[in-house]
Structures are given as C-alpha cells and as structure tokens.
C-alpha angles and dihedrals in degrees: 000000000000128000118235128195113216145179117205144165112245127218091267093051095257120136118241130191121191144112134272135190119231142145092248142347094271090054090049091053090048091053092049092049090050088058090054094256128131111215116220097175132015132168139162116263116277097265093052091042091053091054091047094048092056091059092038092056092070092050091052089056088056089051092051116118093033093113089087127059131080128274115190120237090235091058091048092050091049091048092051093048093049094045090051090051093049092047091049088053089058100249117152113259094242093053091046091053092048092051092050094044092051093053093049121101112252110273146085096316094050091049091050092050091049090053091046089052091052092049092050090047088052091058104270120132118246092251092052091051094047092047089071090070105054093162090061103029109037128203092271093053094048094045093052093047089050090051090049092051093048093050096039091238101107094140092055093046092049090052091051090047090050092052090048093050092047094052092046091050092049091051092049092049090049092056093042091049091054090057096050095079099050092044091050092048092048091050093049091046091051091052093049094048090046090054091049093049096048103034111022104034094054089061091055090046090060091048093049090048090054091049092059094205135131112270124218121248098258091052092049090049092050093048091048091051091047091052090050091051092048094048102036106026089126090063093068097072090040092054091046090050092048092048092050091046091050092050090048091050090046091051090058091063120080095235094042093050091050093048093049093048091048091052090051091055094045098047114114114264092335089062091056090051091051093045096048095042091049093048089046089054090048093051096043094046093047093045092049093049094047093048088050092058099256111150112256097243093047090047092052091050090052092047091048090057094044102042095087100215124091095210093055091038090057090049090053090049090057088050090055091053092049093050090052087057091052101261127133126256095244098060099059091039090057092045092054092069091217099096125066117252090238091056091048091050092049091050089049090053090048091054092048094049094042092239099105094139093055092045092051091052091050090050089050091052090052092049091048089056090050090051091051090053092046093048091051089048091050091051091048092048097046095053098064091037091056093045092050091046092051092045091049093051094048091044092052091050092050094047093045092051096046099042093083091047092051092049090052091049090051091051092049090048 
C-alpha cells in the first residue's frame, strides 16, 4: 500500500489536506469520493514521488520541443467536450486524459496530452500541467481549469469552457465564410485581367502599330498599363509581400498597433463587424470567468490579454484601475467611449442585481446576432460591388480597344 498526500473539498465546502493509504492513485481518488470529498490535488508521498520523478525525467526529455506546433481549434473544442463528459461521469482525471490521448491521431496534440498525463500522475494539478503548453491551452483555458479545481467543480467548468469555445469558433467561421466569395471572385478576376493584358492586348498593339494613326487617351492608357503588366508582373507579389511585412512591423510598435486597431474599428461595415465581435468576445469571456469563480480583477486581466484589439484592451485596463479604487465596472466602460451606452447600462444592471455573469452572456448573445446580420449584409453588398467593378474593367478595355477602330471606320466612311 502506498501513501498519498491530498487536498480535497469536503461535503460542507471546506478544504482539507491530509494523507490516505491506497494501492494506487485511482484507488485513493475512489476512496475520497466515497467519503463525499472532491479531490483537487493528490500525489504519492515524497519518497515514492522521488522515485517516480527519476523515471519521469527521461520521458519529459522525449516530450521536449512539444511547446511548438499547431493544434486546431476544432480538436481543442472536441477534447474539452469529451473531458467534461468523462469528468461528469466520475472518472479520475488521469484515466480520462489517457483515454483521450489514446484516441487522438499521432501528432503534436497527442504528445502534449501524454506529457500532461505524466505530469498529473507525478502530482501536478491539471492546470499546472496544461500551463506548460501556452500555444495550445491559453491563459483563459488554464485560469478556468484552475478555478474548477479550486472549487471542486471541474466538470461544470469544462462544460462551460466547451460551450464558450464552440460559440467562438462558430462566430469566427461565420466571418471567414463571408470573405471566401469576394476573395475567390477577386482572384479569378485578377487571372482573367492578367490573361487579357499579356495575351490579348499585344495582338491589338501590333494592329495599332500597323495603322500608323493617333490613338485616343483611353487606348494609350490601356496600352501603357498592359506594357507595365507584361514587363513588371513579378513586382505585384513583391509589393504585396513588402506591404504585409511593413504592416506586420508596424503592428509590433505600440503606436502602430494602436493605429491599426483603430482603423479596423472605424472601417465601414467591416469595422462594425470587428467591433461587435470583439465586444462579444469580451462579454462572453468575462461572463464565463466570473461564473466560474475567477476573481473580477484576475478575470479582467485575462480578458484584456485575450480580447485581440488594443483600443478595447486599453479600455479594459482603465476598468481594472477603477475597480482597484473601488468603482464599478460600468462607469469606466462608459467613459472609454468604446462601448455602446446600452451595453454599459446592462452591465450596470447586472452589477446591481448581482447577476453580472448572466447579463454579460446575454449581451454576448445579442452581439453575436448583430454580427450575423452584419456579415450577411456585407456578403450582399460585396456581390453587386464586385460584379459592377468587373463589368466596369471589362467595359473600359473593350471601349479603349475599339475606339481607334471606330475612328478609322468613320474616316473611311
């Protein structure tokens, strides 16, 4: 029989720290649950742990370098849903992690889960093990898991986290889906115009040269543009790359990041989508953290880092300072000028009634609906704009090419 040190939440909600004898960790957790206790941390006594860590050290070396690599959001959402289900069924956390790691396809995520499982077996809490992989499990994920462990409600917290991830993913896919059509049309249009400039226009150039007649302004402009495309087509991807690199370098500076984020919020239609989706993320994240038992200041710090827009992040930072001075959340939010008055009033009501988390989630739902409407409006607006733009370009080419021919026909007539 081995001796395990544990921390657990008793039936009355009080924390208890002691030791228990059991054949293995799973048996120790089972005994604690049978006593009506919810273990938040359990590890083998120091001598056993020392022996285990020696063997575990080699495995950690094998797991080194796993901090990089990409894990898709869909895989993370599925993992969170399944872990919540297994925890709700009463399975020990180590066994749950092993089940999920075994069913994963070989790759970065499976390796990370195997390492997390080993760390938890070695006595680390789940949040401590997940914290080692910030590219996969962000600050929000780790904070919520830590809150679930502290309150003994990890299954409930994981379910909330899963719902939050799923809604965020749906919103992101909605916006991305709206941009697929215009991007595809622009790419096809660029290919067609490129073919006309490099293959069709040169034939007309030869014909106009043989005519030896003065060409009208639109025709000269078209031929000049075609010559530029034929001679410097390679410059287009270079210019695009340089512009993107310059924007990326600008975004790394404090002033540049602020200017870019301001321009995103002030852009027509698209700016409203960015603003409402960002505020929706702010409300849903904050509401989820508060309902999970995370202290308000810690929750705001996490949201500030996860919101993804410097303008709104600065507004949240001012809220943190105001709360430290004893003010409410609503007042500094309203003073920032970033948030709508209706949103500020609803948050104010949530604070007064003591149901801020529920109010924040309702606000987020309303903003998600607004984003859906704006995305549909953007799709409806872009379609005719692109069609008119393409028609105008083709029409100009046709008119510019046939103007010299018409003038010759008139002279002959």
